[in-house]
C-alpha angles and dihedrals in degrees: 000000000000117000119207123204111207133179093201130044088220089077094062098077091041093059093039089056092048090049090052091049101043111012110036112184095025110133113224127194115194123210112187119193113164091173092069092065092042091056094040090054092050102037106017130264095278089064091071098043094108094049092046090053090051092053092049092049089052090050091052091048088054090056106270114159091192138005129221118199109208096188115092093201095061100026094103091051090051093050091049094062095049093105090053096051095044102229134083111280115195133187113226095227101054097088089048092052091050091051092049097055090046089060095053145310100264104083123172116201112207117197140162095204122059090214089066096062100070097052094039097048090047090050094052091049091047092052090048091053091047091054094041091242132134120248131195105185123194128183129224116189116201099217115214095009096106091059089056090051092050090049091054095248096139094164094053091044094054092042092055091050092047091051090051092050092049091050091067109101110245093228094053102064140043096197138007120213122206096212098199129054089227091066095056096107089066088068092071095039100048116101098198118124090224114099109259115206130196131186114225102079099044091037093054090047090056091047092049091051091051092049092049091049090051091051092048091049092053090047 
């Protein structure tokens, strides 16, 4: 079983659909804690480390062989407690970051929440160092979009992100990262010629592989 830690209930159907498309038979257990993101935005990701660990421990107690954190803001915190909880803990955006730096050094991180930038930029730079590649990371904040998300205006939210992505000059970036899972629909709508990357599909693939490996190991 793969457990998923979300900070929005809107992510549940997204990952269920991806499971049905790509990983039939994979059992998912969803743990939704919106309060973790609220506090991380206000106090910083480290402020929720203890609560994240408690959620992960509960997931393991329920039978999870691996955990995938789908929130970019607290993904680093979740990874950091993996040793304590005893199963692989993955952040959904790591495969995306690795793919971005492989395309080229000029990476633009697009986010609707300021709290996402620190962890995501650090992740891209970490993946670049790991691969021995250069990275020039820039940030693009989509002002006002988060209020649309909180108000339930998904269409307006995605449209604002798409407009921001398409405003990036094609000759100024090698890859564009959609830093939050909630912004994924903009990947298909953007008309830019720059590769636009999102995290849910590659992240779930990594989580599924970890869960299968855990099951094989127990077998």
